[in-house]
Residue, then its C-alpha position, 0 to 999 in steps of 0.5 A: m497277262e496277270m494282275t498282281e496286288e501287293g497289299g490292299d491300298g496301293p495300285r495294282w500292277i499288270d505283268i506284261p510278258s513283253t516288258s518283263e523279258g529284260e531289265l529296264p534301265s534305271p537312272e543313276p543318282g546324279q545322272l544328267y537329264h536332257d531337255l527334250g524341248s531343246i533336243y527336239p524343238d519341232a516334236p510332233v506334239p501340240r504346244i497349246d491345246g487345239e494346235l494342229v499337228i502336221r505329220r510327214a511320211v513316206l509310205h514304202d508299203v502297206t505296213g505303214l497304213d496303221d500309223i497314217f490312219n491313227w494320226a488321221a483319226e487323232g485329227e492330225v494332218v498327214i502328208v504322204 
């Protein structure tokens, strides 16, 4: 990981090898943007401050425990 600085006044960028492997897609001029609220009306994010988020999960093996612990640490309800 390297930090690059072009000029002195702008933000510093961190070059992360995993993100520089391929070219990231960029939106074309005139490209349609989607209303994610209509595509995912029940997204697992609080709609107002302090609202409870309930996550449902199926645990097939121990590799999913990290996500479950992270959700619980963030104060979300997890139903397994």
